[in-house]
C-alpha positions, 0 to 999 in steps of 0.5 A: 525461474519463473512463478506460477500465478495464482487466481484470488478471488476477494470482497470489497465494497463496490465504491472502494472497487470503482475508485480503485480502478479509476486509480489504477486506470490514470496510472496506466495500469490494470485493477490486477497491476495495482492489486499485485503492486499494494500487495508487493507495499503492504508486504514491504512496509509491514515484514518484520526484521525487513527495514525498520518496523512500523512501529517504529517508524511511527515512533515519535510522529504523534508529538512532531507538530506534522501535518495529517497530511505530512503524516499520510504521505510519510505512511503511505511513501514506499521505502 
């Protein structure tokens, strides 16, 4: 069964949109494809009861001695 797509309109800072569009193009994706992927990743990483919660994943990181880059990579890494 195919789900019906719905159109969504949102307001976003012009600079953020320009940078997002450039990155999507570099990855060979349309802006719509990239937004759908971002939404899927947001849901997957924040849905209660699915894998570890964000709090559980973040627990212990503050005193771990990881650099900001390492923390960002850990946080942004898709499951």
